[in-house]
C-alpha positions in Angstrom: 1.7 -57.9 -4.2 3.8 -54.7 -5.1 2.1 -52.4 -7.5 5.8 -51.4 -8.6 5.6 -54.2 -11.7 8.3 -53.6 -13.9 10.3 -56.8 -12.8 7.6 -58.6 -10.9 8.1 -61.9 -13.2 11.5 -62.2 -13.1 13.7 -64.9 -11.5 11.2 -68.0 -12.0 8.2 -65.7 -12.9 7.9 -64.8 -9.3 5.9 -61.9 -8.5 7.6 -60.9 -5.5 11.0 -62.4 -6.3 13.2 -59.1 -6.0 13.1 -59.2 -2.4 14.8 -62.6 -2.3 18.6 -63.5 -3.0 17.8 -67.4 -3.9 15.3 -69.3 -5.9 12.6 -71.2 -3.8 13.4 -75.0 -3.7 11.4 -77.7 -6.0 10.1 -79.4 -2.7 8.7 -76.1 -1.2 7.4 -74.8 -4.4 5.4 -77.8 -4.9 4.3 -77.4 -1.0 3.0 -74.1 -1.0 1.5 -74.2 -4.4 -2.4 -74.1 -5.1 -2.6 -73.8 -8.9 -3.4 -77.5 -9.5 -6.6 -77.8 -6.8 -7.9 -74.1 -7.6 -8.5 -74.0 -11.0 -12.2 -74.0 -10.8 -11.6 -70.5 -9.4 -10.3 -69.0 -12.7 -13.7 -68.0 -14.3 -14.4 -66.1 -11.0 -10.8 -64.6 -10.9 -11.3 -63.4 -14.2 -14.8 -62.0 -13.8 -13.6 -60.2 -10.5 -10.6 -58.7 -12.4 -12.6 -57.7 -15.5 -15.1 -55.6 -12.6 -12.0 -54.5 -10.9 -10.4 -53.1 -14.3 -13.5 -51.4 -15.2 -13.8 -49.4 -12.1 -10.1 -48.4 -12.2 -10.9 -47.0 -15.7 -13.9 -45.4 -14.5 -12.0 -43.6 -11.7 -9.2 -42.8 -13.8 -6.5 -45.2 -12.2 -6.0 -46.8 -15.5 -6.8 -45.3 -19.2 -9.7 -46.8 -20.9 -7.4 -48.1 -23.6 -5.5 -50.3 -20.6 -9.2 -51.3 -19.8 -10.0 -52.3 -23.4 -6.9 -54.3 -23.7 -7.0 -55.9 -20.3 -10.8 -56.8 -21.1 -9.9 -58.5 -24.5 -6.8 -60.0 -23.0 -8.7 -61.5 -19.9 -11.3 -62.7 -22.4 -8.8 -64.4 -24.5 -7.5 -66.2 -21.5 -11.0 -67.2 -20.5 -11.7 -68.7 -23.6 -8.1 -70.7 -23.7 -8.8 -72.0 -20.2 -12.6 -73.3 -21.5 -11.2 -75.2 -24.4 -8.0 -76.8 -22.4 -5.3 -74.9 -24.1 -4.0 -72.7 -21.1 -0.9 -73.7 -19.5 -0.9 -73.7 -15.9 2.5 -73.5 -14.2 3.8 -74.6 -10.9 6.3 -71.9 -11.0 3.4 -69.3 -10.5 2.1 -70.6 -7.4 -1.3 -70.3 -7.9 -4.4 -69.3 -10.4 -4.2 -65.7 -9.8 -0.4 -65.4 -11.2 -0.9 -67.6 -13.9 -3.6 -65.6 -15.2 -1.7 -62.6 -14.7 1.5 -63.6 -16.5 -0.5 -64.8 -19.1 -2.2 -61.6 -19.4 1.2 -59.3 -19.6 2.4 -61.9 -22.2 -0.5 -61.1 -24.3 -0.8 -57.1 -23.6 2.0 -56.0 -22.0 2.2 -53.1 -19.6 -1.8 -52.7 -19.3 -1.6 -56.3 -17.8 0.8 -55.1 -15.2 -1.6 -52.1 -14.2 -4.3 -54.6 -13.5 -3.1 -55.5 -10.0 -3.4 -51.4 -9.1 -5.3 -51.0 -5.8 -5.7 -54.7 -4.9 -3.6 -57.4 -3.4 -4.1 -61.3 -4.0 -5.6 -61.5 -0.2 -8.7 -59.4 -1.3 -8.6 -61.2 -4.6 -8.7 -64.6 -3.7 -11.4 -63.9 -0.9 -13.4 -62.3 -3.7 -12.6 -65.2 -6.0 -13.9 -67.7 -3.2 -17.1 -65.7 -2.6 -18.1 -65.9 -6.4 -17.7 -69.2 -6.8 -19.3 -70.2 -3.5 -22.4 -68.2 -4.4 -22.7 -70.0 -7.7 -22.4 -73.3 -5.5 -25.1 -72.5 -3.3 -27.5 -71.2 -6.2 -26.9 -74.6 -7.7 -27.5 -76.6 -4.5 -31.0 -74.4 -4.1 -32.3 -75.6 -7.0 -31.2 -79.0 -6.5 -32.9 -79.2 -3.0 -35.8 -77.6 -4.4 -35.8 -80.4 -7.3 -35.4 -83.3 -4.3 -38.4 -81.8 -2.3 -40.5 -82.1 -5.8 -39.4 -85.2 -6.2 -40.4 -86.4 -2.2 -43.7 -84.4 -2.7 -44.5 -86.6 -5.8 -43.9 -89.8 -4.2 -46.1 -88.8 -1.5 -49.0 -88.1 -3.8 -48.8 -91.1 -5.4 -48.3 -93.1 -2.5 -50.5 -90.9 0.1 -52.9 -93.8 0.7 -50.3 -96.9 1.5 -49.8 -97.5 5.1 -46.9 -98.7 6.6 -45.7 -98.8 10.4 -44.5 -95.5 12.1 -41.5 -96.4 14.4 -40.2 -95.1 17.5 -36.8 -97.0 18.9 -37.5 -98.7 15.6 -40.3 -100.5 17.4 -43.6 -100.3 16.0 -45.4 -97.6 17.0 -48.7 -96.2 15.1 -49.4 -96.6 11.2 -48.7 -93.5 9.0 -49.1 -92.9 5.4 -46.2 -93.5 3.3 -46.3 -90.2 1.7 -46.3 -88.9 5.5 -43.0 -90.3 6.0 -41.6 -89.1 2.7 -42.9 -85.3 3.4 -41.0 -85.5 6.8 -37.7 -85.6 4.7 -39.1 -82.9 2.6 -39.0 -80.8 5.7 -35.5 -81.6 6.6 -34.5 -80.1 3.1 -36.9 -77.5 3.3 -34.8 -76.4 6.7 -31.6 -77.0 4.4 -32.7 -74.5 1.8 -33.5 -71.9 4.5 -29.8 -72.3 5.8 -28.5 -72.1 2.3 -30.5 -69.0 1.2 -29.5 -67.3 4.6 -25.7 -68.7 4.0 -25.8 -67.0 0.6 -26.3 -63.6 2.0 -23.2 -63.6 4.2 -21.3 -64.9 1.2 -22.6 -62.3 -1.0 -20.8 -59.5 0.4 -17.7 -58.2 -1.6 -14.0 -57.9 0.2 -12.4 -56.5 -3.1 -11.0 -53.0 -2.2 -9.5 -54.2 1.2 -6.2 -54.7 -0.6 -3.3 -56.7 1.6 -4.9 -55.8 5.2 -5.1 -52.2 5.7 -7.2 -50.9 2.5 -5.6 -48.6 0.0 -4.8 -45.4 -1.2 -6.2 -45.2 -4.4 -9.5 -43.5 -5.0 -11.4 -47.1 -5.5 -15.1 -47.1 -6.1 -15.8 -50.7 -4.4 -19.7 -50.2 -4.5 -19.2 -50.3 -8.2 -17.5 -53.3 -8.4 -20.1 -54.8 -6.0 -22.6 -53.6 -8.4 -21.0 -55.0 -11.3 -20.3 -58.5 -9.5 -24.2 -58.5 -8.2 -23.0 -58.6 -4.3 -25.5 -57.3 -2.2 -23.2 -55.2 -0.6 -19.2 -54.3 0.4 -17.2 -55.3 3.6 -16.7 -52.7 6.4 -13.2 -53.5 7.8 -10.5 -54.1 5.7 -8.4 -56.7 8.4 -11.7 -58.8 8.4 -12.2 -58.5 4.9 -9.3 -60.6 3.7 -8.9 -62.9 6.8 -12.6 -63.9 6.9 -13.6 -67.6 6.3 -16.9 -67.8 8.6 -18.7 -67.9 5.1 -17.0 -70.8 3.9 -17.5 -72.8 7.4 -21.0 -71.7 7.3 -21.3 -73.2 4.2 -19.8 -76.6 5.2 -22.0 -76.8 8.2 -25.2 -76.3 6.3 -23.8 -79.0 3.7 -23.0 -81.3 6.9 -26.5 -80.9 8.1 -28.0 -81.4 4.5 -25.9 -84.6 4.3 -26.8 -85.8 7.9 -30.3 -85.7 6.5 -29.4 -87.3 3.4 -27.8 -90.0 5.6 -30.7 -90.4 7.9 -32.7 -91.2 4.7 -29.9 -93.3 3.4 -30.3 -95.4 6.7 -34.0 -96.0 6.1 -33.8 -96.8 2.1 -31.3 -99.8 3.1 -33.6 -101.0 6.0 -36.5 -101.1 3.8 -34.4 -102.8 1.1 -33.5 -105.5 3.5 -35.4 -109.0 3.2 -36.5 -108.7 6.7 -38.7 -105.6 5.5 -38.8 -105.6 1.5 -40.9 -102.4 1.7 -39.3 -100.7 -1.4 -37.4 -101.3 -4.6 -34.8 -98.9 -5.8 -33.8 -99.0 -9.4 -31.2 -101.5 -10.5 -28.6 -98.7 -11.9 -28.3 -97.5 -8.2 -27.5 -100.9 -7.0 -24.8 -103.7 -7.3 -24.6 -107.2 -7.0 -22.3 -109.5 -5.2 -19.3 -111.0 -6.5 -19.8 -114.5 -4.9 -23.8 -114.4 -4.1 -25.8 -114.2 -7.1 -28.8 -113.4 -5.4 -27.7 -110.2 -3.9 -28.8 -106.6 -4.8 -27.0 -104.3 -2.8 -28.2 -100.6 -2.1 -24.9 -99.1 -2.7 -25.8 -95.5 -3.4 -27.6 -95.0 -0.2 -24.7 -96.8 1.7 -22.1 -94.9 0.3 -24.4 -91.5 1.0 -24.0 -92.5 4.4 -20.2 -92.8 4.2 -19.7 -89.6 2.2 -21.6 -87.8 5.2 -18.9 -88.1 7.4 -16.3 -87.2 4.9 -18.3 -83.7 4.6 -18.5 -83.6 8.4 -14.6 -83.8 8.0 -14.4 -81.0 5.9 -16.5 -78.9 8.3 -14.0 -80.0 11.3 -11.1 -79.2 8.8 -12.1 -75.6 8.2 -13.0 -75.0 11.9 -9.5 -76.0 13.1 -7.7 -74.2 10.5 -9.0 -71.1 11.4 -9.1 -71.3 15.3 -5.7 -69.9 16.3 -5.1 -67.6 13.5 -4.1 -63.9 14.3 -5.3 -61.3 12.0 -5.0 -60.7 9.0 -4.2 -62.8 6.3 -2.0 -66.2 6.8 -0.6 -68.9 4.4 -2.9 -71.2 6.4 -5.8 -69.8 4.4 -4.5 -71.6 1.5 -5.8 -74.9 3.1 -9.2 -73.7 2.9 -10.3 -74.8 -0.7 -9.6 -78.2 -0.8 -11.9 -79.0 2.0 -14.5 -76.3 0.7 -14.4 -78.0 -2.5 -15.0 -81.3 -1.4 -17.8 -80.7 0.8 -19.5 -78.7 -1.9 -18.9 -81.5 -4.6 -19.8 -84.0 -2.3 -23.4 -82.3 -1.5 -23.9 -81.4 -5.5 -23.3 -85.0 -6.4 -25.1 -86.6 -3.6 -28.4 -84.3 -4.2 -28.3 -84.9 -8.1 -28.0 -89.0 -7.5 -30.9 -88.8 -5.2 -32.9 -86.8 -7.2 -32.8 -89.7 -9.4 -32.9 -92.2 -7.4 -36.0 -91.1 -5.2 -37.9 -90.5 -8.5 -37.6 -94.0 -9.3 -38.4 -95.8 -5.9 -41.1 -98.4 -5.6 -43.1 -99.4 -3.1 -44.4 -102.8 -1.8 -47.9 -101.7 -0.2 -48.6 -105.2 1.0 -45.6 -105.4 3.1 -45.8 -102.2 4.0 -49.3 -102.9 5.4 -48.6 -106.4 7.0 -45.7 -104.8 9.0 -47.9 -101.8 10.4 -50.3 -104.8 11.6 -47.7 -106.3 14.0 -46.5 -104.4 17.1 -50.3 -103.4 18.1 -49.7 -100.1 16.2 -53.6 -99.0 16.5 -53.1 -99.4 20.4 -53.3 -95.6 21.0 -56.4 -95.4 18.7 -58.1 -97.9 21.2 -57.0 -95.5 23.9 -58.2 -92.5 22.2 -61.5 -94.3 21.5 -62.0 -94.7 25.2 -61.1 -91.3 26.1 -63.7 -90.1 23.7 -66.4 -92.3 25.3 -65.4 -90.5 28.9 -62.8 -92.8 30.4 -59.9 -90.7 31.8 -56.7 -91.4 29.5 -54.5 -92.9 32.4 -57.1 -95.3 32.9 -57.7 -96.1 29.0 -53.9 -96.3 28.8 -54.1 -99.3 31.3 -57.0 -100.9 29.9 -54.8 -100.7 26.6 -52.1 -102.2 28.2 -54.3 -105.1 29.5 -55.9 -106.0 26.0 -52.2 -106.0 24.4 -51.1 -108.3 27.4 -54.1 -110.6 26.4 -53.7 -110.5 22.7 -49.8 -111.3 23.0 -50.9 -114.3 25.1 -53.2 -115.4 22.2 -51.0 -114.3 19.5 -53.5 -111.9 17.9 -54.0 -108.5 16.8 -56.4 -105.8 18.5 -58.6 -106.0 15.6 -58.9 -110.3 16.3 -60.1 -109.6 19.8 -64.0 -110.3 19.7 -66.6 -107.8 21.0 -67.3 -109.8 24.2 -63.8 -110.0 25.2 -63.5 -106.3 24.7 -66.5 -105.6 27.2 -64.9 -107.8 29.7 -61.9 -105.2 29.3 -64.5 -102.1 29.5 -68.2 -102.0 29.2 -67.8 -98.9 27.3 -66.5 -100.4 24.0 -69.3 -101.2 21.4 -69.2 -102.5 18.1 -67.9 -99.1 16.7 -64.4 -99.9 18.1 -63.7 -102.1 14.8 -63.8 -99.0 12.8 -61.1 -97.1 14.8 -58.7 -100.2 14.6 -58.3 -100.5 11.2 -55.0 -99.0 9.6 -56.9 -96.6 7.5 -59.1 -95.7 9.9 -56.4 -94.7 12.5 -54.3 -93.1 9.5 -57.1 -91.0 8.6 -58.1 -89.8 12.2 -55.3 -87.7 12.6 -56.3 -84.8 10.9 -54.8 -82.1 12.8 -52.3 -79.9 11.1 -49.0 -81.9 10.4 -50.9 -85.1 10.9 -50.7 -88.2 8.7 -54.2 -88.3 7.5 -54.4 -88.9 3.4 -56.2 -85.5 3.1 -53.3 -83.7 5.2 -50.6 -85.7 2.9 -52.1 -84.3 -0.2 -52.5 -80.9 1.0 -49.0 -80.7 2.3 -47.2 -82.4 -1.1 -49.2 -79.9 -3.0 -48.3 -77.3 -1.3 -44.6 -77.7 -2.1 -45.4 -78.4 -5.7 -47.1 -74.9 -5.5 -44.3 -73.3 -4.0 -46.2 -72.3 -1.1 -44.0 -74.3 1.1 
């Protein structure tokens, strides 16, 4: 954008209209405009402009009087936007030109000097980073709260035993609290990825101008300091064309939503009559228009669906950038809707899951009964024999025969008599029954990361205390 701004808002208010001999058609105007979907950037655009103006004043590019007028004008515009009194114009294409036009209307030539030393290219790149940094901070807080809710649930139900599954087949008994903490681990990794993503998002591109830098004596480090950026970009071409930070956020959001979707799938299964492991608060469910007995887990189901939506946002961003030459291209206008959608979906999903999970109730009896099916303590019988001196592979064979015998008699392992056990292996004594209870099985797994009640309490409390 030219710094010679005497006629910059002539001919339907276009900032670049002096170069053209005919006005833009209405169809092209609508096709190329971004003003109506990027208005959320307005406060951040003003924040960046205020920092830029302060720096211009400090280095003597604009006068202190101009800076004071710019400051007053931008603050008034911010208030108008917050109160819904600001008039957005399609003719002005985007948020930046709408704000600049209003500023010029309010303070005259001082408003025209604001754009000195910058381009819309580095301006929008800065706005997006400012906005995304705020979104990331919100998501970090939400993920922390979700982990706290899961840890609280784990403590509440640390001694409730449920079947642990592999291949969706009953495998070994685990604490329900242990199962919840598995998701706390997943969301903990999401936290780490978000924090890491924030580092690369929090780098200032302002001052790169259109693509080659500027001849004005800008103090980019001062702007970074004012805006709380960690550092500044070091290549002007990359500064205006880079959207890696946005792609990275969409990737992190996709992984987090994948974790949400896995949890959602289990909530849906557990609410079904075939499981009846849990109850979700009614406000997160709906009924059927024809079947009055139904209570449908709509929120978890919809979260599964919205996961695909965020994946689509990530793919859109990747495809958008895959064949762009340096530097800035109009294609990049398409980055915002996908990025905004990924951020909105992740934020709303995390918010609703915090409340929903905090109201989850467990049917302990059904979980326990289910854990007794499928010979979930078979591994404990094998471990028992190994501790008695039998090689594991031989113990595995003994247990396999015991399971086969139980299937033939429609019994559980714990239902076999000591005499029947002795026929399978003489090493088995009466103490075997201590190892075949669900609680005994769970509490025997005391190694770090194991499902014992003691471990669950320690892991959950570590999350609540902020240690993990």
